[in-house]
N, C-alpha and C positions, 0 to 999 in steps of 0.2 A: 504493500500500500504506500509506503514512504517513497520508494523509487518511482512509482507511478505518478505520485503528486509532483515529484521533482522533474519528471520528464515532460509533464504537460504544464505549460505556463500560459493560461488563457489571457487574452487582452481585454476581455470584458465579461460581465456577468452572463450576458446572452451566449457568448462563446462557451463558457463553462457549462451552461445548461445543455447546449447541443452536444458537447463532447461527452457529458455524462450519459445522455440518452443513447448515443452511438455505442459507447462502451457497454452499457447494459444490454443492448440488442445483440452485440457480438458475444456477450457472455452467456446468453440464454441457452445455446446448444451445449455449452460446457456444463452449466449448472444442472441441466436436465439429462445429461448423458448417464447411461447406466453405471459406469465406474464411479462417477462422482456421487450419485445417489446411494450406491451400495456403501461407500466409505462414509458418507455423511450421516445416513440413517440406520444402516444395518451392521456392518462389520468394519472394524478398524484394525490394521495390523500393528503389532508392537514387537520389538525385539528385546530379549532378556540380557541385561548387561551385568548381572551380579549372581552370586551363588546363594542368595537368601532363600530361594524356593527350591533348592536341590533337595531331593532327587526329582521332584515333580517337573520342575523347569530348570534348564541348565543354560549357562552362557552359550550363546550361539543359536538358541531356539528362537523361532519367530512364531508368534501366536496370533490367532484371530480373536478379537474381542467383540462379543455381541452387544452393541450399544442399546438395543431395544429391550434387553433382558430386564432392566430395572426402570424403564422409562427414560425420559430425557430431562436434563437440567442444562444450565448455562455451560457446564463443563463438557457437554456432549458435542458441542459445535465450536469450530474455530471462530474467533472474532465476535463471540457473543458478548453483549453489553454486561458490565459488572452489576448493574442494578437488577438483573433478572434473579429470581429466587424460586425455590420449590422445584417440583418435578411434574412433568406431564406423563400420563399413563404409568404412574409410579407402581412398582412392585418390589417388595422387600426381598433381599437375598436370603438364601437358605444357609444354614450352617454347613460348612464344607465347600461353599462356592469359592473359586479363585477369582478375585476381582481386581480390576484396575481402578485406581482412584487418584484424585488430585490430593497431594499432601496438604493437610490442614494448615501447616506452618508456612508453606510456600506453594501456592496453587499453580505455579508454573511447572511443577515437578510431578510426574506420574510415578506411582508406586504400584506394585502388584504383590498381593498377599492373599492368605486364605481367611475367610470369615469363620470365626469359631464362636462369637458371642453376639446375640441379638439384643435389642433394647430390653432392659430389665434383668438380663442375665448377670450372674456373679461369676467372675473369672479369677482364677488363681493358679499359680504354678507352685508345686511342692515337689522338691527333689527331681525336677525335670518333668514331672507328670502334670498334664492339664487337668484342672479341677473345674467342673462346670456345675454351677448351682449346688455346690457342696458335695458333689459326687465325682469321684475320679473317672475320667474318660477311659474307656476300655482300650488297652494297648497290649500288643503281643510282640515279644522280641523276635527279631529276624537275624539271620546270619550277618555277622560283621563283615564290612568290606574295606578294602584299601582305598580310602577316599579322602585322605587327609588334606589334599589340595583344596577341597571344598570347604574346609574348616580353617584354612590358614595354617595348617600343619604340614609336616613332611608328606610328600605325595603317597608314600607307602604306609602311613599311619592308619591303623584300624579305626573304624568309626562304627559306633553302635547304631542300629536301625530299629525302628518300631513301626508296626502296623497299628495305626490309631483309627478308631471307629467312633464317630459321634453318635449321639442318641437317635438321630434321624436316619442312620445307616450309612452316611457318607464315610468312606474309608480311603486312606491314603498312607504313604510311608513318610516318616520323619527321620531326620538325622539327629543324633545326640553326640556332639563332638567331644565334649568333656564333662566329667562329673562335677557337680556343684558349680556350674557356669554362672555368669553374672545374673541372668534372669531365670535361673532354675528354681529360685524360691522368691516369691513376691507376696505383697499384700493382696487383699481382695479388691478387684476392680468391679464396680457396679456400672454397667453400661447405661448411659442416660437415654431418654427418649430420642428417637430420630438419629441414633448413632449405632455403630457396630464396632466390635473388637476383632482385630485381625492379627494373625501370626504368620511368620515364615515357616515353611516346613523344615528348613535348616535351623533348628531352634537356637543353637548357640552362636549362630552367625547371621542374625537377622535383626534389623532395627524395625520394630513394629509397635503395636499398641502398648506393649509393656514399657516402652520408652516414652513416658508422658511428655517430656520436653522436646522430643523430636517428631513423634507421630501422634501418639495418644488415640483417643476414640475417633473414628472416622464418621463424619456427618453424611447422612443420606444424600444430600445435594452434591457431595464430592465424588460420588460413584460415576465412573465413565462407562463401565460395562463388565460383562462376565467373560473370562477367558474360556473358550470352548474347544479350541483345536490348535495343535502345533502343525503348521502347514509347511515349515521349512526348518532345517537345522544343519548347522555347520560346526565342525569341530575346530580345534585350535590351528589345525593345518589348512583349514578352508575346505576340507572334504565333507561331502554330504553324509549325514547320519540318517539313513532311511528308517532305522529302527526307532527313532525319536518321534516320527510323525504320527499324529493320531489325536485322539480325544484327550483333553486335559482332565485329570481326575482330581 
């Protein structure tokens, strides 16, 4: 927008009006083209830049995010005015959904995490285990893997894995990098109305709702959409990882 304004220097108000009309007419085919409409209203691609959601999402994964899943807010569209508030066609996430949201502390930044707490829920971590409404969430130990690089450790370091299952049946794998990590034991967080509590699946290497000063509770209005599918994935060498492509659990 800035470069366009600098490039066009009208000599009169009438000239500005005519040029605005011409530009609008020229843009109509673009605005109503199928690729634009799909990205604007339905699906937006995002790439994963960190290990906070390992093993569900890895660096080099590209995901499609369904923007319609929770309705639309001003963060659903580029260049939306800041005075807009609320959501149209609003629908609440379910526990276990992997969501993209605008960081409450800096709405220019997109984060991706898993929803584990809904409005009114009480969330706590005890010795690395998720406690939901005073009940430990079911988790089953899995075979340890050499995945230390995902935890900031030596690449060959063994990492504990858990199959965690929420009360609604949502099930996924989490990493437990170290015993007694910084956020392995917390106070009780009570999720306020219109907000959600999110965690990274890489529990000891994720900045999420446990970090009140950095993320905290996520407002409903900040949701961009639900991550539904990995459509492309490249490893560190730039090679295609076909085994990574598919549904996001």
